[in-house]
N, C-alpha and C positions, 0 to 999 in steps of 0.2 A: 391594610394590615400588608406590614415588614416582609420582606422574600429572602430575607440576607439570611445567614447561615452560617458558620466557622465550622470549620474540618478543624481536630487538634490531636494530641496524643499520638501524633506518629511523624519521624525523621521527613523532611521535604524536602523532594528536588526538583529545581522551577524550570528545568532544563539548562541550568548554567551553570550551578551550585548548589549547596546543601545545606538545609539549611535545621537547628538543631531546637530546642522548645520554641517551637514559631508556629503560628497558628495561619491558613489560607480561611479569605473573605470569603465570600462567593454572594453575590447579589444578579438580582434578575438575569440570572445566568450566565455571569461575566464574572474573569477573576476580580475584585476591588482589590485585592492588597493579603500578602503576606507580611503577618506582623507578628511581635515579639508574641511569646504565650500571654506575657503578662498583660499586653494592651489587647486583647481579646473585646472585642465590641459588647457592651453591655446587656445594648438591646437586640443583637445577633440570636440566632436558634444556633444551641456549640453541641457540634458532634466528638463523642470522644471513641476516635482510633482502636485508643489502646493499645499501641504499639503497630512496627512497623512501616509504609514506606510509604510517603503518598506522591507520587508522579507527573506530568503527565501523560492523556490520552495515546493510547497507541495508533497509530495514522497507516492503514494498508492500502496500496495504489494498483495490486490486486490483489483481488478473489474471486472467483473465478463460481464458487459455490460454497452453502455451508448448510448446515440448521436441517441434511436430506433433499436440497432444491440446486440444480446450476440453472444459472442465466437463462443459459441455451435455449432449456428446456421447458422455461417456463418465464418468458421475458413478460414479467410483469410485475407492477409494484407493491401485489401479495411476496412475489418471489424475494422480491429485495427487502421487505419488509424482515422475511423471514432471513434470508442470508443476513443482514446485517443483524439483528437478535443475537444469531448462531454465535457470532466474534465476539459479541460485545461480553460474555463472561470470561474471555480469554482477552481481555483489557484495550482492544480496538473498538475506537472511540467516534472514529469515522475511517472510511471505505471508499473505495469503485466498486460496484460492481463490476468481474471483468466480460463481458460476453472474448467468445472465444470464434475464428474464423465459423460463420454460415452465411447461412444465405441473405437476399437484401428483404427478401421478407421479414428472417426471425429480426437482422441488423433495425429493421425501421418498427417492429413493434419494442426490442429491447430499450430502442430509442425512446420511445412514443414511454414506455414504462417510465427510464427516467424523469423525462420531463412531469411525468404526473410524479413522482417521487420528493422532485424539490420543490412545487407548489406544495404540498401536505407534507412537506419537511418533516419527512419519517427520519426521526432519532439514528445518526450514523453513516445517516446517506452522505457523501462527498459530492458525487459526480459518476459520472462512466469513464471505463477502459473499457474501450474498444480495442485487442487484442485480433487484428488481423479486419478486412483477407487477404490488404495486401503484402503478401509479405512470399519470401524468396522459395521456393519448392525443392531446392536446395538443404535449407537448413527448417520444413518444415513441422521437423518435431510431431506432434499429436497432433497437430492440426490435416485436418483432410485436404488430402492436394487437392483434390473434386471442383474446391471450393475455393482457391489460394486465383486469386486473378488481379492485374494488374488498374490503377485507381484511374476512374475518372471524370469526368466535370461535373456531374451529374453527386456520386460520393464524396468530392470536392464540395460541389455546395450546399451535399446535408450534412457535413461536420459541423460548418461553418451556423447552419443555422440552426445546430443542437447544442454549442457551445452557449450560443443569447439566451437556452431556458435552462443550465442549470450555471453551479460553481463551478466546475470543472470537469472539462473533455478532458479525457487521454487516446492518444490513436497511438500504438505501436502498428508501425511499417517499416519495409528492407526498401532501399535502394531500387534494388531490382527493380521492384514493379509502382513506385512512384518516382515523379522529377522531381527533381531538388529545388522550381521553380512552386511547385505546388506548399513544398514546404514552408516558402516564405509567403508565401498567401496563407496555407491554414495559423503558422503562428503567427500573422498580422491579424487574425480574427480573435485569436488567445486560445487555438488549440495547442493542448499540450503534443508535442511530436516525440515521440521515441521509438530509436534504432532496432532494432531485435526482427529474428526470423530473419537471419539476413549473413551471404557469402563476402559481404562484401568490404575491400580492403581497410587499412590502416587514410590512405587517403582518402578515398572515398566519403570515409564515414568524419572525417578531419571538416571537406567539405559541405557534407547534408547541420554538419555543428554550423557551419556559418551558416547557411541558409535556413538554418532557426531551430535544430533539431539539438531539445540541452535536456534526450534522456536514453539512457540507453537500458532497454527492458530484460529482468534474469540474467544478469553479469555470468559469464562461461557459458549459460544456457546457448543452444540454437543461434550458435554468429562463431564468424571465422576466431580464429584460437589468435595467440601471441606466439609468434615465431621468428627466426632469429634474423630473418630480413624480411620477414612480409607482418608486421606486429596488429594487425586484424583488425575486427571490432573491438575484441575484447580488450586491445594496447589501447586502442583509439579513447576506448570508455574508458581506463585509468588515467592516461595522460592528457586527454583531455580537459582543461580546467572546467569547461562549459559544458560538460557533462555529470550528468549523474545520474548513478545506477541503482536499480535496486537487485540485490540477492537474495533468494532461495536457504536460508541456514538453516538446512537440515542434516545436514552432513552429508546426503545422499546427492544432490542435482553437482553439488562441491565440497570439494576436501576443504579441511578445516584449514594445513597449511597453504593453501589456495587465496584463500580468503584476508587470511594475514598477511601473505605477502600482497596482494592488490591493495589492501589498510594502508600497509605504510607506502606503497610505491604511487594510489592518489593524490593527482594534483586538484588544487582547487581553485575555486570556490567551491564547485560542487561536490557532491560527496556520495559514497556508496548509502545507501540505506535498506530495510530490509524490508522484505516481501514474503508474503506467502506462499502465493500464488494458489490459494487452497482451492479445494474442491469440494463437493458437494458431504462427504462423509463428514466435514469438519461438526461433531455433536452430538454424533451418531455413532452405531454401532456397525454401519453398512457397511458387508465385506467386498460389495463393488455397485456399479451403476453404469451408465451409459452415456456415452459421449460422439454427437453426429451418427450414434448406431450402432458405434460399438463399444466392447462394454470392456473399460477399464477393472483392475483388480486391484486391492487390497491388499496388501501385506507387507511383514517386516518392517511398514514404516514409509514405505513409500507405493506410489500409484502409478500402473504400467497397462501400456496396452496387451494384449494376446503375444505380440513381436518381443513384450519386453520393454517397448519404447516408453519411457518416464511419459506418465499423463497430469501432468499438474502435482502438486505435491498435497502431503496425510500433514501438513503442519498449520496450527497457529504462532499467533505472535508473542504471547510468554515464551513461549519454547524455545522460540526462537532467540528472544533476548536471553534464557539462560543457557543456550548454546554459545554466545558468542560470547556468552562473558563468564563463564565452567569451560568451554574446550578452547572457543578458540583464546582465550584467556583479556579480554579484555576488559577494563574496567568498568564496574557496574553503568559507571554517568554515562559512560563512549557507548553501553549499548542498548542505554535508555536512549538515545540520542537516534540513535538510529531505527531507531522506533517510534520515532513522533517529531524532535525536531528535524529531524534531514530529509525525509517522506513531507512534514509540512510545508519547507521549504523549496525544496524539485516541485509540487505542485501549487507554489505559488503561493501558497498560507501559511506564510511564515508570521502575517501579521496581523495572524485570529487565532490558531493552532499551532501545540506543538513546543508553550510555555506554560510556565504557570505562573502567568504576572497581570499588572494593570490590563483592564480592556481585553484581555481575553476571554476567549471559549475555557466556558467551566467543566472542560472533559476530562476527569482524573480517574486514577487509577491505583486502587487501595491494595500493596502487595504484606504477604509477609517474611518475615527476615530468608524464610526458604526459596523468596519467590516462586509466591504458586498468588492467583488471584483474591481477593480478601470481599471486596466492592467496586462497585465502576460509576461514575457520573458524569453523563452528556447534555451538556448547556444546565450544567445545574442538580438534576434532575438523576436520583439513581434508578441504574437500570437491571445491577443485579446485585445483589449479595450473596454472597456462600452462607449457605445452611452452618 
């Protein structure tokens, strides 16, 4: 029995350009082709989307929780399933469940859950992001300072071993807690190293880029800022072409004018891409939750500790896309690339995700003209449809 299906009736964005009067042919979970509407294969099942847009699925490389669950509180494959499903309804078809700085025992449990999720091929699971515990106390943000510590040989070996069990393993670290030679060893083993929660200056950051770091975590947040004589980590992330950088586009973490300035200044080939830094609240009506034993309060679009410190974001991917397009003023195609193509490339997955092209995973999002998510497919299977 053929698994071929054709999606038509919508304007198609393939990650590079728009297609009108065209259709996407899917077979076996992969994109077979984009064809003219008149050339739709007769043998394929046809799905008429009835207008709107069909775009590549969104890829989120920093997701702490969703659906009422935090990975830190429930480091299990069931929690990963819940988080992936919660974000799928907002267009995210691949994500990295993210563990915030925690104990070695919780970290080990999260890695084991990630390995199990990879083996089970949980829809939407791309790998893990371990944000800490090897950070800078000076830029700890909402991370528990009692759990921040330098990287050891055992930590390094654990990361290298975990990378062999899942498609993507990303770790956020600070030069203050990790020697450059360890970064080289991690990068050589396929671990993606992102600099973040760090007060490191420009020269140190660029040296770590030379050692193998390729990303910066939530640009402008929890890092040294751009100054007139010291560009800081933020300046290095923008000026360093080898860096890609995540951006929390909620209008709370970073001012829209700062976002626009950074986008104009970013040196390639690295790009600025969207992340949500989402917490358990996504997909729920929760008003608070706990993180490392501390209460985080949800109010006015933000998540904060009792002292006002931002603790992640109350943000989903389609909202971030809308913000970049409507508030920052980006062309819609570029806002969509920031949610799909650029994070795919940053995660080393550009050969498989981020575009609608032959041989790519059939991860797709149907959007209304008003940029609401109508339907979502992961590997050609529909995982969400708006009633």
